C-alpha positions, 0 to 999 in steps of 0.5 A: 655451800657458798655464802651466796646460797644462804641469803636471798639476793633480791626479794623476787628472784624469778620472772614468773614470780615478778609477773604474779606480784605485778598482777597482785600489785593493786590489791597488795598496795591497798592491803598494805595501806590498810595494814599500816593504818591498823598497825597504828591502832594496834600500837595505841591499843597496846599503850592502853593495855600496858596501863591496865593489864598484863600481856598474859590477860586473856582478853588482850591475847585474843585481841592481839591474835585477831589483829595479827590475823588481819595483818596477815601473820599466823603461827603454827606451834608444834610440840608446844606442850614442852614449852619452858618459860623458865629457859631462854628460847633460842630460834633461828632467824627468818626475817629481820622483823622476827623479834617483833612478830614472834613475841606477839604471836607466842606471848613472849618478850624478845631480847635484841640489840635493836635501835628502837626508842624505849617507848616503842620497845615497850609496846613491841615487847622488845627488851634492849641487849646490853654488854653487861652479863649481870644486867642481861641476866637481871632483865631475863629474870624480870621477864620470867617473873612476869610469866613470859618466855624470853625469845632471842635470835643469836644468828643475828642475820636472817637466812633463806633456811638453806643453812645456818650461820654461826650463832652469837654466844651471848645467850649461851653464856648466861648459865641458864637452860636453853630451849631451841626453837626451829622457825620456818615461814612460808608465803603463797606469793614467791616473795622472800621474807628477807634479803641480805641487805634489807632492813626490819621495816622493809621486811615488815612492809613486804609482810603487810603486802603479802596475803598471808605469812605463816610462821611454823614454830617447833619447840625442842627439848630444853638443854643445859650446858654440861660441866665439861663443856665451854660456851662455844661448844654449847653454842654449836651443840644448840645450833646443830639441834636446830639445824637437824630439825630444819634439815639444813647444814651448819656452816662455818660462816660468821657475821664478819664473813657475811659483812665482808661478802656484802661489801664485796657484792656492793663493790661489784655492783658499782663496778660498771658505774665506775668504769663508765665514769672513768671512760667518760672522764677520759673522753672529756679530757681527750676532747678538751686537749683537742680544743686546747690545741686549736685555741691555746689562749683559752683556759683549760678549765673553761674548755673542760666545763663546756666540753662536759656540756656539749660533748663535741669539739666542734660545738665547744670551739664554736661557742668559744669563738662566737663568745657564747662562753666568756673567758679571760685569754691566757698566755700559752705556756709553750713558747712554740705555740706563742711564736709563729713559724717562718712561713707564717711571718708577715701574716697576722695572728688570729685574734678572737674578736666578736665585734668583727662578725657580720650580721649576715649569717652566711658571712658570719659562718664563712668568717668563723670557718676561716678563723677555725682553719687559721687556728688549726693551721697555726696549731699544726705549724707550731706542733711541727716546729716544736718537733723539728719537722720545720 
């Protein structure tokens, strides 16, 4: 299986899906705004509840389920009778907001390396993941003492449930029993739960936009590391158990492979823009050279600036000759362009003089055309002399 088949490239992939979402857009937008307002109330209620009761309080749990239902999030627990609160619950990733939604639905606490503030982590029931094993074990023990299970997502990135990528080994190195959990999610609208480059807040907003999101959570028997098994083998064994329940294959892709694919995908998306930019720069340089051949005494930087605006050799030459663009004349660098050919001896050099323009538009246009012709002839003669044709 290719790595691009494991992740959703965009939120809405089909034309029919786009039509359905467009029809649903007015109602979905109102629902989104209402649910954002309700979320603020939910966080305020959590702040109050944290000071007066525990997470397992019956009244609190009933209120949380009611608010989550209005937010359009439901959970269906399968084999919940074998749920073990003394083990680490390991689940596959469906969206980037799993560590926020699933703990609230399943009355548990997630351990995740997220970038929330300490106050927000407490409200959302998310504990920080540190690099020290002893501190992580202490955090897990503290959570379990409060009669709450520990949720973690070692897959690190959400997939489209077509395959599982490699798991991180940190939950399996804690020397604690592990309970695998297979998570599925479905919506009535054809909107992907997550994309390869989405963020957690984007996934939450799309969840609020959708009519309903149903999480199907299947608890599997608790497993422990065997005496002759290392951490890597134990990790692969648990991943295989979850994959078998989901009926999907296990791939050899890791988080580094996904990041490399994401970089390559972004570079490929930028290729047309880079090509257009190079093409535009080459055309500008070519037109600037043409103007420089006609008006060698005009600085090249002035020519390039005006050509980028006009995208026309004739208009730029007109602007320079009529004084629309101000510049300080420079001495032509090529001796052949500064000297005149023998056939032009006795003829005055063409000099830009704005004061010689007539107030009559027709006469001014004729004078301009004559000047342009003279400049072109002078540049042509200089070119021919330079290459020995004269």
